[in-house]
Backbone as JSON Lines, residues from 0, in Angstrom:
{"i":0,"aa":"P","n":[0.8,-1.22,0.0],"ca":[0.0,0.0,0.0],"c":[0.84,1.27,0.0]}
{"i":1,"aa":"F","n":[2.15,1.16,0.32],"ca":[3.0,2.35,0.39],"c":[3.82,2.56,-0.89]}
{"i":2,"aa":"E","n":[3.46,1.84,-1.95],"ca":[4.13,2.05,-3.23],"c":[3.84,3.48,-3.71]}
{"i":3,"aa":"G","n":[4.87,4.2,-4.06],"ca":[4.68,5.59,-4.51],"c":[4.83,6.61,-3.41]}
{"i":4,"aa":"L","n":[5.14,6.14,-2.18],"ca":[5.35,7.06,-1.05],"c":[6.81,7.01,-0.64]}
{"i":5,"aa":"T","n":[7.46,8.17,-0.65],"ca":[8.85,8.26,-0.22],"c":[8.99,9.42,0.77]}
{"i":6,"aa":"I","n":[10.2,9.62,1.26],"ca":[10.47,10.68,2.23],"c":[11.48,11.66,1.65]}
{"i":7,"aa":"G","n":[11.12,12.95,1.67],"ca":[12.05,14.0,1.28],"c":[12.75,14.53,2.51]}
{"i":8,"aa":"C","n":[13.97,15.03,2.33],"ca":[14.74,15.51,3.47],"c":[15.58,16.72,3.07]}
{"i":9,"aa":"V","n":[15.61,17.74,3.93],"ca":[16.48,18.9,3.73],"c":[17.24,19.12,5.04]}
{"i":10,"aa":"E","n":[18.56,19.24,4.95],"ca":[19.39,19.44,6.14],"c":[20.38,20.57,5.92]}
{"i":11,"aa":"Y","n":[20.68,21.27,7.01],"ca":[21.72,22.3,6.97],"c":[22.34,22.39,8.36]}
{"i":12,"aa":"A","n":[23.66,22.59,8.41],"ca":[24.32,22.77,9.7],"c":[25.61,23.55,9.52]}
{"i":13,"aa":"D","n":[25.88,24.45,10.44],"ca":[27.18,25.09,10.54],"c":[27.6,25.01,12.01]}
{"i":14,"aa":"Y","n":[28.56,25.82,12.41],"ca":[29.12,25.71,13.76],"c":[28.06,25.89,14.85]}
{"i":15,"aa":"A","n":[27.26,26.95,14.73],"ca":[26.33,27.29,15.82],"c":[24.88,26.95,15.52]}
{"i":16,"aa":"T","n":[24.54,26.77,14.25],"ca":[23.12,26.65,13.88],"c":[22.89,25.46,12.95]}
{"i":17,"aa":"G","n":[21.63,25.14,12.78],"ca":[21.27,24.08,11.85],"c":[19.78,23.8,11.84]}
{"i":18,"aa":"Y","n":[19.33,23.07,10.85],"ca":[17.94,22.63,10.79],"c":[17.85,21.39,9.94]}
{"i":19,"aa":"D","n":[16.82,20.6,10.18],"ca":[16.54,19.47,9.31],"c":[15.03,19.23,9.27]}
{"i":20,"aa":"I","n":[14.58,18.81,8.14],"ca":[13.14,18.57,7.94],"c":[12.96,17.34,7.06]}
{"i":21,"aa":"T","n":[12.04,16.48,7.44],"ca":[11.65,15.34,6.61],"c":[10.16,15.47,6.3]}
{"i":22,"aa":"F","n":[9.76,15.09,5.12],"ca":[8.38,15.27,4.7],"c":[8.0,14.21,3.66]}
{"i":23,"aa":"P","n":[6.72,13.84,3.6],"ca":[6.29,12.82,2.64],"c":[6.28,13.33,1.21]}
{"i":24,"aa":"K","n":[6.61,12.43,0.29],"ca":[6.54,12.74,-1.14],"c":[5.83,11.58,-1.84]}
{"i":25,"aa":"T","n":[5.02,11.94,-2.81],"ca":[4.29,10.92,-3.58],"c":[4.54,11.15,-5.07]}
{"i":26,"aa":"T","n":[3.85,10.38,-5.9],"ca":[3.94,10.58,-7.35],"c":[2.97,11.67,-7.82]}
{"i":27,"aa":"N","n":[2.2,12.23,-6.85],"ca":[1.23,13.28,-7.18],"c":[1.91,14.65,-7.07]}
{"i":28,"aa":"A","n":[2.02,15.35,-8.19],"ca":[2.73,16.64,-8.24],"c":[2.05,17.71,-7.39]}
{"i":29,"aa":"A","n":[0.72,17.71,-7.39],"ca":[-0.02,18.73,-6.62],"c":[0.23,18.58,-5.12]}
{"i":30,"aa":"F","n":[0.23,17.34,-4.64],"ca":[0.52,17.1,-3.22],"c":[1.96,17.51,-2.89]}
{"i":31,"aa":"N","n":[2.89,17.13,-3.76],"ca":[4.29,17.49,-3.52],"c":[4.49,19.0,-3.49]}
{"i":32,"aa":"N","n":[3.78,19.71,-4.34],"ca":[3.85,21.18,-4.34],"c":[3.34,21.75,-3.03]}
{"i":33,"aa":"Q","n":[2.26,21.16,-2.51],"ca":[1.7,21.59,-1.24],"c":[2.72,21.4,-0.11]}
{"i":34,"aa":"M","n":[3.37,20.25,-0.1],"ca":[4.4,19.99,0.91],"c":[5.59,20.94,0.75]}
{"i":35,"aa":"D","n":[5.95,21.2,-0.52],"ca":[7.07,22.12,-0.78],"c":[6.78,23.52,-0.24]}
{"i":36,"aa":"E","n":[5.55,23.97,-0.41],"ca":[5.16,25.29,0.09],"c":[5.33,25.37,1.61]}
{"i":37,"aa":"E","n":[4.86,24.35,2.31],"ca":[4.96,24.33,3.77],"c":[6.42,24.26,4.23]}
{"i":38,"aa":"T","n":[7.17,23.36,3.62],"ca":[8.56,23.17,4.03],"c":[9.43,24.37,3.67]}
{"i":39,"aa":"N","n":[9.22,24.94,2.49],"ca":[10.03,26.09,2.07],"c":[9.77,27.32,2.94]}
{"i":40,"aa":"A","n":[8.52,27.51,3.35],"ca":[8.2,28.64,4.23],"c":[8.91,28.48,5.57]}
{"i":41,"aa":"W","n":[8.93,27.25,6.09],"ca":[9.6,26.98,7.37],"c":[11.11,27.15,7.23]}
{"i":42,"aa":"I","n":[11.68,26.62,6.14],"ca":[13.13,26.74,5.91],"c":[13.54,28.21,5.78]}
{"i":43,"aa":"K","n":[12.73,28.99,5.07],"ca":[13.02,30.42,4.91],"c":[13.05,31.13,6.26]}
{"i":44,"aa":"A","n":[12.07,30.81,7.13],"ca":[12.02,31.42,8.47],"c":[13.23,30.99,9.29]}
{"i":45,"aa":"C","n":[13.63,29.72,9.19],"ca":[14.81,29.23,9.9],"c":[16.06,29.97,9.44]}
{"i":46,"aa":"R","n":[16.24,30.07,8.14],"ca":[17.42,30.73,7.58],"c":[17.51,32.19,8.03]}
{"i":47,"aa":"K","n":[16.38,32.85,8.07],"ca":[16.35,34.26,8.49],"c":[16.84,34.39,9.93]}
{"i":48,"aa":"H","n":[16.34,33.51,10.8],"ca":[16.74,33.56,12.21],"c":[18.21,33.17,12.38]}
{"i":49,"aa":"L","n":[18.62,32.1,11.7],"ca":[19.99,31.6,11.86],"c":[21.02,32.58,11.31]}
{"i":50,"aa":"L","n":[20.66,33.3,10.25],"ca":[21.55,34.33,9.7],"c":[21.76,35.46,10.71]}
{"i":51,"aa":"K","n":[20.7,35.79,11.4],"ca":[20.76,36.83,12.44],"c":[21.69,36.38,13.57]}
{"i":52,"aa":"V","n":[21.58,35.11,13.95],"ca":[22.43,34.56,15.01],"c":[23.9,34.59,14.59]}
{"i":53,"aa":"K","n":[24.16,34.22,13.34],"ca":[25.54,34.18,12.83],"c":[26.15,35.57,12.8]}
{"i":54,"aa":"K","n":[25.36,36.58,12.45],"ca":[25.86,37.95,12.41],"c":[26.21,38.47,13.8]}
{"i":55,"aa":"Q","n":[25.45,38.0,14.79],"ca":[25.67,38.43,16.18],"c":[26.84,37.7,16.84]}
{"i":56,"aa":"N","n":[27.19,36.54,16.29],"ca":[28.25,35.72,16.88],"c":[29.23,35.29,15.78]}
{"i":57,"aa":"T","n":[30.17,36.16,15.51],"ca":[31.11,35.9,14.42],"c":[32.25,34.97,14.83]}
{"i":58,"aa":"S","n":[32.54,34.86,16.12],"ca":[33.62,33.99,16.58],"c":[33.09,32.59,16.88]}
{"i":59,"aa":"A","n":[34.01,31.61,16.81],"ca":[33.63,30.21,17.07],"c":[33.69,29.94,18.58]}
{"i":60,"aa":"N","n":[32.74,30.51,19.3],"ca":[32.67,30.32,20.74],"c":[32.14,28.91,21.04]}
{"i":61,"aa":"P","n":[32.88,28.1,21.81],"ca":[32.41,26.73,22.11],"c":[31.02,26.68,22.72]}
{"i":62,"aa":"K","n":[30.65,27.73,23.46],"ca":[29.33,27.77,24.08],"c":[28.21,27.87,23.04]}
{"i":63,"aa":"M","n":[28.57,28.36,21.86],"ca":[27.56,28.56,20.82],"c":[27.4,27.34,19.9]}
{"i":64,"aa":"R","n":[28.22,26.33,20.09],"ca":[28.2,25.19,19.17],"c":[26.84,24.5,19.17]}
{"i":65,"aa":"A","n":[26.21,24.47,18.01],"ca":[24.91,23.78,17.8],"c":[23.83,24.21,18.8]}
{"i":66,"aa":"T","n":[23.81,25.49,19.15],"ca":[22.83,25.97,20.14],"c":[21.49,26.33,19.52]}
{"i":67,"aa":"E","n":[21.49,26.7,18.25],"ca":[20.24,27.09,17.58],"c":[19.9,26.06,16.51]}
{"i":68,"aa":"R","n":[18.81,25.32,16.75],"ca":[18.47,24.26,15.79],"c":[16.96,24.21,15.55]}
{"i":69,"aa":"G","n":[16.61,23.86,14.33],"ca":[15.21,23.67,13.97],"c":[14.97,22.23,13.55]}
{"i":70,"aa":"F","n":[13.81,21.7,13.92],"ca":[13.46,20.32,13.58],"c":[12.03,20.3,13.04]}
{"i":71,"aa":"A","n":[11.81,19.59,11.97],"ca":[10.45,19.43,11.44],"c":[10.33,18.04,10.83]}
{"i":72,"aa":"W","n":[9.17,17.44,10.98],"ca":[9.01,16.09,10.48],"c":[7.56,15.83,10.09]}
{"i":73,"aa":"G","n":[7.38,14.87,9.2],"ca":[6.05,14.49,8.76],"c":[5.67,13.12,9.29]}
{"i":74,"aa":"E","n":[4.39,12.93,9.54],"ca":[3.84,11.64,9.95],"c":[2.68,11.32,9.02]}
{"i":75,"aa":"V","n":[2.75,10.22,8.34],"ca":[1.65,9.79,7.47],"c":[0.76,8.83,8.24]}
{"i":76,"aa":"E","n":[-0.52,9.18,8.35],"ca":[-1.46,8.33,9.1],"c":[-2.27,7.41,8.19]}
{"i":77,"aa":"Y","n":[-2.43,7.84,6.93],"ca":[-3.2,7.01,5.99],"c":[-2.72,7.32,4.58]}
{"i":78,"aa":"F","n":[-2.57,6.27,3.79],"ca":[-2.14,6.45,2.4],"c":[-2.79,5.38,1.54]}
{"i":79,"aa":"S","n":[-3.51,5.82,0.52],"ca":[-4.13,4.91,-0.43],"c":[-3.99,5.53,-1.82]}
{"i":80,"aa":"K","n":[-4.58,4.89,-2.81],"ca":[-4.51,5.46,-4.17],"c":[-5.33,6.74,-4.28]}
{"i":81,"aa":"N","n":[-6.24,6.96,-3.31],"ca":[-7.13,8.12,-3.37],"c":[-6.78,9.24,-2.38]}
{"i":82,"aa":"V","n":[-6.22,8.88,-1.23],"ca":[-6.05,9.85,-0.14],"c":[-4.71,9.66,0.57]}
{"i":83,"aa":"I","n":[-4.12,10.78,0.98],"ca":[-3.0,10.73,1.92],"c":[-3.31,11.72,3.04]}
{"i":84,"aa":"S","n":[-3.06,11.3,4.28],"ca":[-3.33,12.18,5.42],"c":[-2.22,12.04,6.45]}
{"i":85,"aa":"G","n":[-2.07,13.07,7.28],"ca":[-1.06,13.01,8.33],"c":[-0.8,14.38,8.94]}
{"i":86,"aa":"F","n":[0.36,14.5,9.55],"ca":[0.73,15.74,10.22],"c":[2.12,16.19,9.79]}
{"i":87,"aa":"M","n":[2.33,17.51,9.8],"ca":[3.66,18.09,9.76],"c":[3.85,18.83,11.07]}
{"i":88,"aa":"T","n":[4.96,18.56,11.76],"ca":[5.26,19.2,13.04],"c":[6.52,20.04,12.89]}
{"i":89,"aa":"F","n":[6.45,21.29,13.32],"ca":[7.57,22.22,13.19],"c":[8.0,22.68,14.58]}
{"i":90,"aa":"S","n":[9.29,22.58,14.86],"ca":[9.8,22.92,16.18],"c":[11.19,23.55,16.05]}
{"i":91,"aa":"N","n":[11.54,24.4,16.99],"ca":[12.9,24.96,17.0],"c":[13.27,25.4,18.42]}
{"i":92,"aa":"T","n":[14.53,25.75,18.6],"ca":[15.03,26.1,19.93],"c":[14.74,27.54,20.32]}
{"i":93,"aa":"W","n":[14.31,28.35,19.37],"ca":[14.11,29.78,19.68],"c":[12.65,30.19,19.8]}
{"i":94,"aa":"T","n":[11.75,29.27,19.54],"ca":[10.32,29.56,19.68],"c":[9.69,28.48,20.57]}
{"i":95,"aa":"P","n":[8.96,28.86,21.63],"ca":[8.36,27.85,22.5],"c":[7.25,27.07,21.79]}
{"i":96,"aa":"G","n":[7.11,25.81,22.17],"ca":[6.03,25.0,21.62],"c":[6.32,24.47,20.23]}
{"i":97,"aa":"Q","n":[5.3,23.93,19.62],"ca":[5.4,23.37,18.28],"c":[4.25,23.87,17.4]}
{"i":98,"aa":"K","n":[4.54,23.98,16.13],"ca":[3.49,24.31,15.16],"c":[3.07,23.0,14.48]}
{"i":99,"aa":"L","n":[1.78,22.79,14.42],"ca":[1.24,21.55,13.87],"c":[0.34,21.85,12.67]}
{"i":100,"aa":"I","n":[0.53,21.1,11.6],"ca":[-0.33,21.21,10.43],"c":[-0.85,19.81,10.1]}
{"i":101,"aa":"A","n":[-2.17,19.66,10.04],"ca":[-2.76,18.4,9.62],"c":[-3.08,18.51,8.13]}
{"i":102,"aa":"F","n":[-2.81,17.44,7.39],"ca":[-3.14,17.45,5.97],"c":[-3.97,16.23,5.59]}
{"i":103,"aa":"N","n":[-4.94,16.46,4.72],"ca":[-5.79,15.42,4.14],"c":[-5.92,15.78,2.67]}
{"i":104,"aa":"F","n":[-5.31,14.98,1.82],"ca":[-5.21,15.37,0.41],"c":[-5.89,14.36,-0.5]}
{"i":105,"aa":"D","n":[-6.75,14.87,-1.37],"ca":[-7.45,14.08,-2.39],"c":[-6.5,13.91,-3.58]}
{"i":106,"aa":"L","n":[-5.94,12.72,-3.73],"ca":[-4.95,12.47,-4.77],"c":[-5.56,12.36,-6.16]}
{"i":107,"aa":"N","n":[-6.87,12.16,-6.23],"ca":[-7.54,12.07,-7.53],"c":[-7.86,13.45,-8.1]}
{"i":108,"aa":"N","n":[-8.27,14.35,-7.22],"ca":[-8.69,15.68,-7.66],"c":[-7.7,16.8,-7.3]}
{"i":109,"aa":"D","n":[-6.57,16.4,-6.75],"ca":[-5.45,17.32,-6.5],"c":[-5.8,18.5,-5.61]}
{"i":110,"aa":"H","n":[-6.45,18.23,-4.47],"ca":[-6.72,19.33,-3.54],"c":[-6.84,18.81,-2.11]}
{"i":111,"aa":"M","n":[-6.65,19.74,-1.17],"ca":[-6.81,19.41,0.24],"c":[-8.28,19.15,0.53]}
{"i":112,"aa":"L","n":[-8.53,18.24,1.46],"ca":[-9.89,17.94,1.9],"c":[-10.17,18.65,3.22]}
{"i":113,"aa":"Y","n":[-11.32,19.32,3.28],"ca":[-11.76,19.98,4.5],"c":[-13.04,19.31,4.97]}
{"i":114,"aa":"L","n":[-13.47,19.63,6.19],"ca":[-14.64,18.96,6.74],"c":[-15.87,19.12,5.85]}
{"i":115,"aa":"E","n":[-16.0,20.29,5.21],"ca":[-17.16,20.52,4.34],"c":[-17.12,19.66,3.08]}
{"i":116,"aa":"D","n":[-15.94,19.11,2.75],"ca":[-15.84,18.19,1.61],"c":[-16.28,16.78,2.0]}
{"i":117,"aa":"I","n":[-16.29,16.52,3.28],"ca":[-16.55,15.17,3.8],"c":[-17.99,15.0,4.29]}
{"i":118,"aa":"F","n":[-18.5,16.05,4.95],"ca":[-19.81,15.95,5.6],"c":[-20.91,16.68,4.84]}
{"i":119,"aa":"K","n":[-22.11,16.15,4.96],"ca":[-23.29,16.79,4.35],"c":[-23.57,18.12,5.06]}
{"i":120,"aa":"N","n":[-23.92,19.1,4.29],"ca":[-24.19,20.44,4.84],"c":[-25.44,20.46,5.73]}
{"i":121,"aa":"K","n":[-26.41,19.64,5.4],"ca":[-27.7,19.69,6.1],"c":[-27.67,18.99,7.46]}
{"i":122,"aa":"K","n":[-26.67,18.22,7.7],"ca":[-26.59,17.47,8.94],"c":[-25.74,18.22,9.97]}
{"i":123,"aa":"D","n":[-26.18,18.19,11.21],"ca":[-25.43,18.87,12.27],"c":[-24.31,17.94,12.77]}
{"i":124,"aa":"Y","n":[-23.36,17.7,11.9],"ca":[-22.29,16.77,12.22],"c":[-21.34,17.32,13.3]}
{"i":125,"aa":"Q","n":[-21.18,18.64,13.34],"ca":[-20.25,19.22,14.31],"c":[-20.69,18.96,15.75]}
{"i":126,"aa":"K","n":[-22.0,19.05,15.99],"ca":[-22.54,18.77,17.31],"c":[-22.3,17.31,17.68]}
{"i":127,"aa":"Y","n":[-22.52,16.43,16.72],"ca":[-22.3,15.0,16.96],"c":[-20.83,14.73,17.31]}
{"i":128,"aa":"I","n":[-19.92,15.35,16.58],"ca":[-18.48,15.17,16.81],"c":[-18.1,15.66,18.2]}
{"i":129,"aa":"R","n":[-18.58,16.83,18.58],"ca":[-18.28,17.39,19.91],"c":[-18.76,16.45,21.02]}
{"i":130,"aa":"N","n":[-19.98,15.97,20.89],"ca":[-20.54,15.08,21.91],"c":[-19.8,13.74,21.99]}
{"i":131,"aa":"Y","n":[-19.41,13.24,20.84],"ca":[-18.67,11.97,20.8],"c":[-17.33,12.12,21.5]}
{"i":132,"aa":"I","n":[-16.62,13.21,21.2],"ca":[-15.31,13.46,21.81],"c":[-15.44,13.61,23.33]}
{"i":133,"aa":"K","n":[-16.45,14.35,23.77],"ca":[-16.68,14.53,25.22],"c":[-16.84,13.2,25.93]}
{"i":134,"aa":"K","n":[-17.61,12.3,25.33],"ca":[-17.83,10.98,25.93],"c":[-16.54,10.17,25.98]}
{"i":135,"aa":"Q","n":[-15.75,10.26,24.9],"ca":[-14.54,9.45,24.82],"c":[-13.45,9.94,25.78]}
{"i":136,"aa":"I","n":[-13.3,11.25,25.95],"ca":[-12.23,11.74,26.82],"c":[-12.49,11.37,28.29]}
{"i":137,"aa":"K","n":[-13.75,11.17,28.63],"ca":[-14.07,10.76,30.0],"c":[-13.59,9.34,30.3]}
{"i":138,"aa":"K","n":[-13.32,8.58,29.23],"ca":[-12.82,7.22,29.38],"c":[-11.29,7.17,29.43]}
{"i":139,"aa":"H","n":[-10.64,8.31,29.23],"ca":[-9.18,8.35,29.2],"c":[-8.61,7.94,30.55]}
{"i":140,"aa":"Q","n":[-7.5,7.2,30.52],"ca":[-6.9,6.69,31.75],"c":[-6.41,7.8,32.68]}
{"i":141,"aa":"L","n":[-6.16,9.0,32.14],"ca":[-5.69,10.12,32.97],"c":[-6.82,11.06,33.4]}
{"i":142,"aa":"Y","n":[-8.04,10.73,33.03],"ca":[-9.15,11.66,33.29],"c":[-9.39,11.88,34.78]}
{"i":143,"aa":"S","n":[-8.97,10.94,35.62],"ca":[-9.14,11.1,37.07],"c":[-8.13,12.1,37.66]}
{"i":144,"aa":"D","n":[-7.1,12.41,36.88],"ca":[-6.11,13.4,37.31],"c":[-6.7,14.8,37.1]}
{"i":145,"aa":"P","n":[-6.81,15.61,38.17],"ca":[-7.46,16.92,38.06],"c":[-6.83,17.86,37.02]}
{"i":146,"aa":"D","n":[-5.49,17.84,36.93],"ca":[-4.8,18.72,35.99],"c":[-5.06,18.3,34.54]}
{"i":147,"aa":"F","n":[-5.01,16.99,34.3],"ca":[-5.29,16.5,32.95],"c":[-6.74,16.79,32.57]}
{"i":148,"aa":"K","n":[-7.64,16.54,33.51],"ca":[-9.07,16.78,33.27],"c":[-9.33,18.24,32.9]}
{"i":149,"aa":"K","n":[-8.69,19.15,33.62],"ca":[-8.85,20.58,33.36],"c":[-8.31,20.93,31.98]}
{"i":150,"aa":"W","n":[-7.14,20.37,31.65],"ca":[-6.51,20.65,30.35],"c":[-7.33,20.09,29.19]}
{"i":151,"aa":"I","n":[-7.73,18.83,29.3],"ca":[-8.42,18.17,28.18],"c":[-9.8,18.78,27.93]}
{"i":152,"aa":"K","n":[-10.46,19.25,29.0],"ca":[-11.79,19.84,28.83],"c":[-11.71,21.2,28.12]}
{"i":153,"aa":"K","n":[-10.57,21.87,28.31],"ca":[-10.38,23.17,27.64],"c":[-9.81,23.02,26.22]}
{"i":154,"aa":"S","n":[-9.23,21.86,25.95],"ca":[-8.56,21.66,24.66],"c":[-9.55,21.53,23.52]}
{"i":155,"aa":"K","n":[-9.18,22.13,22.41],"ca":[-9.98,22.0,21.2],"c":[-9.37,20.92,20.32]}
{"i":156,"aa":"F","n":[-10.2,20.02,19.88],"ca":[-9.75,18.97,18.96],"c":[-9.89,19.51,17.54]}
{"i":157,"aa":"S","n":[-9.07,20.5,17.25],"ca":[-9.25,21.28,16.02],"c":[-8.53,20.72,14.8]}
{"i":158,"aa":"Y","n":[-7.71,19.69,15.0],"ca":[-7.02,19.06,13.86],"c":[-7.71,17.74,13.53]}
{"i":159,"aa":"F","n":[-7.85,17.47,12.25],"ca":[-8.43,16.17,11.89],"c":[-7.59,15.51,10.8]}
{"i":160,"aa":"T","n":[-7.54,14.19,10.86],"ca":[-6.89,13.4,9.82],"c":[-7.77,12.19,9.5]}
{"i":161,"aa":"I","n":[-7.8,11.88,8.24],"ca":[-8.54,10.7,7.79],"c":[-7.7,9.46,8.06]}
{"i":162,"aa":"R","n":[-8.32,8.47,8.67],"ca":[-7.66,7.19,8.88],"c":[-8.46,6.1,8.17]}
{"i":163,"aa":"K","n":[-7.88,4.91,8.12],"ca":[-8.56,3.81,7.43],"c":[-9.88,3.47,8.09]}
{"i":164,"aa":"D","n":[-9.91,3.57,9.44],"ca":[-11.1,3.15,10.18],"c":[-12.04,4.28,10.57]}
{"i":165,"aa":"G","n":[-11.63,5.53,10.32],"ca":[-12.49,6.65,10.71],"c":[-11.78,7.99,10.58]}
{"i":166,"aa":"I","n":[-12.34,9.0,11.22],"ca":[-11.74,10.33,11.21],"c":[-11.22,10.63,12.61]}
{"i":167,"aa":"C","n":[-9.95,11.0,12.67],"ca":[-9.28,11.25,13.94],"c":[-9.21,12.75,14.21]}
{"i":168,"aa":"F","n":[-9.66,13.16,15.4],"ca":[-9.62,14.56,15.81],"c":[-8.58,14.7,16.92]}
{"i":169,"aa":"S","n":[-7.7,15.69,16.78],"ca":[-6.57,15.81,17.69],"c":[-6.43,17.21,18.28]}
{"i":170,"aa":"T","n":[-5.77,17.27,19.44],"ca":[-5.47,18.54,20.11],"c":[-4.11,19.05,19.63]}
{"i":171,"aa":"K","n":[-3.77,20.24,20.08],"ca":[-2.4,20.73,19.92],"c":[-1.49,19.88,20.81]}
{"i":172,"aa":"Y","n":[-0.2,19.99,20.57],"ca":[0.77,19.25,21.38],"c":[0.96,19.92,22.74]}
{"i":173,"aa":"S","n":[0.95,19.11,23.78],"ca":[1.2,19.6,25.13],"c":[2.5,18.99,25.65]}
{"i":174,"aa":"M","n":[3.32,19.82,26.31],"ca":[4.58,19.33,26.88],"c":[4.33,18.24,27.92]}
{"i":175,"aa":"L","n":[3.19,18.32,28.6],"ca":[2.86,17.34,29.64],"c":[2.12,16.12,29.11]}
{"i":176,"aa":"Y","n":[1.16,16.36,28.22],"ca":[0.24,15.29,27.83],"c":[0.33,14.87,26.37]}
{"i":177,"aa":"G","n":[1.27,15.48,25.64],"ca":[1.42,15.12,24.24],"c":[0.25,15.59,23.4]}
{"i":178,"aa":"R","n":[0.03,14.92,22.29],"ca":[-1.1,15.22,21.42],"c":[-2.16,14.15,21.66]}
{"i":179,"aa":"Q","n":[-3.31,14.57,22.13],"ca":[-4.4,13.64,22.42],"c":[-5.35,13.56,21.23]}
{"i":180,"aa":"S","n":[-5.84,12.36,20.96],"ca":[-6.68,12.14,19.78],"c":[-7.88,11.26,20.09]}
{"i":181,"aa":"V","n":[-8.94,11.49,19.34],"ca":[-10.14,10.65,19.39],"c":[-10.52,10.31,17.95]}
{"i":182,"aa":"T","n":[-10.62,9.02,17.66],"ca":[-11.02,8.58,16.31],"c":[-12.48,8.16,16.33]}
{"i":183,"aa":"I","n":[-13.26,8.75,15.44],"ca":[-14.68,8.37,15.31],"c":[-14.8,7.42,14.12]}
{"i":184,"aa":"P","n":[-15.25,6.19,14.34],"ca":[-15.35,5.22,13.24],"c":[-16.3,5.69,12.14]}
{"i":185,"aa":"F","n":[-15.99,5.33,10.92],"ca":[-16.86,5.68,9.78],"c":[-18.27,5.14,9.97]}
{"i":186,"aa":"Q","n":[-18.36,4.0,10.62],"ca":[-19.67,3.38,10.87],"c":[-20.57,4.34,11.65]}
{"i":187,"aa":"Q","n":[-19.98,5.04,12.63],"ca":[-20.74,6.01,13.43],"c":[-21.06,7.28,12.64]}
{"i":188,"aa":"L","n":[-20.17,7.62,11.73],"ca":[-20.31,8.89,10.99],"c":[-21.11,8.75,9.69]}
{"i":189,"aa":"Q","n":[-21.39,7.54,9.29],"ca":[-21.98,7.29,7.98],"c":[-23.22,8.15,7.65]}
{"i":190,"aa":"P","n":[-24.15,8.38,8.59],"ca":[-25.32,9.2,8.25],"c":[-24.97,10.65,7.88]}
{"i":191,"aa":"F","n":[-23.78,11.09,8.3],"ca":[-23.38,12.48,8.06],"c":[-22.47,12.64,6.84]}
{"i":192,"aa":"L","n":[-21.96,11.54,6.32],"ca":[-20.95,11.62,5.27],"c":[-21.55,11.78,3.88]}
{"i":193,"aa":"K","n":[-20.85,12.54,3.05],"ca":[-21.24,12.68,1.65],"c":[-20.95,11.37,0.91]}
{"i":194,"aa":"K","n":[-21.79,11.07,-0.06],"ca":[-21.61,9.84,-0.84],"c":[-20.28,9.85,-1.59]}
{"i":195,"aa":"S","n":[-19.88,11.03,-2.05],"ca":[-18.62,11.14,-2.8],"c":[-17.42,10.76,-1.94]}
{"i":196,"aa":"F","n":[-17.51,11.11,-0.65],"ca":[-16.41,10.76,0.26],"c":[-16.42,9.26,0.56]}
{"i":197,"aa":"I","n":[-17.6,8.69,0.79],"ca":[-17.73,7.26,1.05],"c":[-17.15,6.47,-0.13]}
{"i":198,"aa":"T","n":[-17.47,6.9,-1.34],"ca":[-16.96,6.25,-2.55],"c":[-15.44,6.33,-2.61]}
{"i":199,"aa":"M","n":[-14.9,7.49,-2.25],"ca":[-13.46,7.7,-2.3],"c":[-12.7,6.81,-1.32]}
{"i":200,"aa":"M","n":[-13.34,6.49,-0.19],"ca":[-12.7,5.67,0.82],"c":[-12.8,4.18,0.54]}
{"i":201,"aa":"V","n":[-13.58,3.8,-0.46],"ca":[-13.68,2.4,-0.85],"c":[-12.61,2.14,-1.91]}
{"i":202,"aa":"E","n":[-11.6,1.4,-1.53],"ca":[-10.48,1.15,-2.46],"c":[-10.81,-0.02,-3.38]}
């Protein structure tokens, strides 16, 4: 099933600075262009910051060795002849936290998939999703912990990725609790799904 899926990589390093990024590549030019846009924007931002650091520190001070670094990587959650989905995570030493991008790409029609492409407009699918997630997080093994409970109840499951068995909704990354996810099976979502999407998921 992974025929046609490879990994692209860009690396740079000098005495004090560096960055590396890995990202998925397919035989689909439109998807690859989308990944190139995301990766090139991140690389450009890294280079701008690292150039500033180099100008401020012209000597080879041992304390500065490899102190400024950027890391970015891709995770593919689902790949078929019709769809590829996953995450790109961007991180560096000079900005707190991580930037997360979820991608769901229609390989047949060369465009990103959004919730409105998947769900019927007339159905209140968003309410169903919210209620389903609320029920599932109460079953989490850490839900009895007051701090986790407070965090998870405030967290928005604003990222989604298509999986083989359903649609996965995820939070932002937390230093304490990582990225939490709830997958809603297609069987549960079927009344809300567009026929075109159901057809696309049948390989």
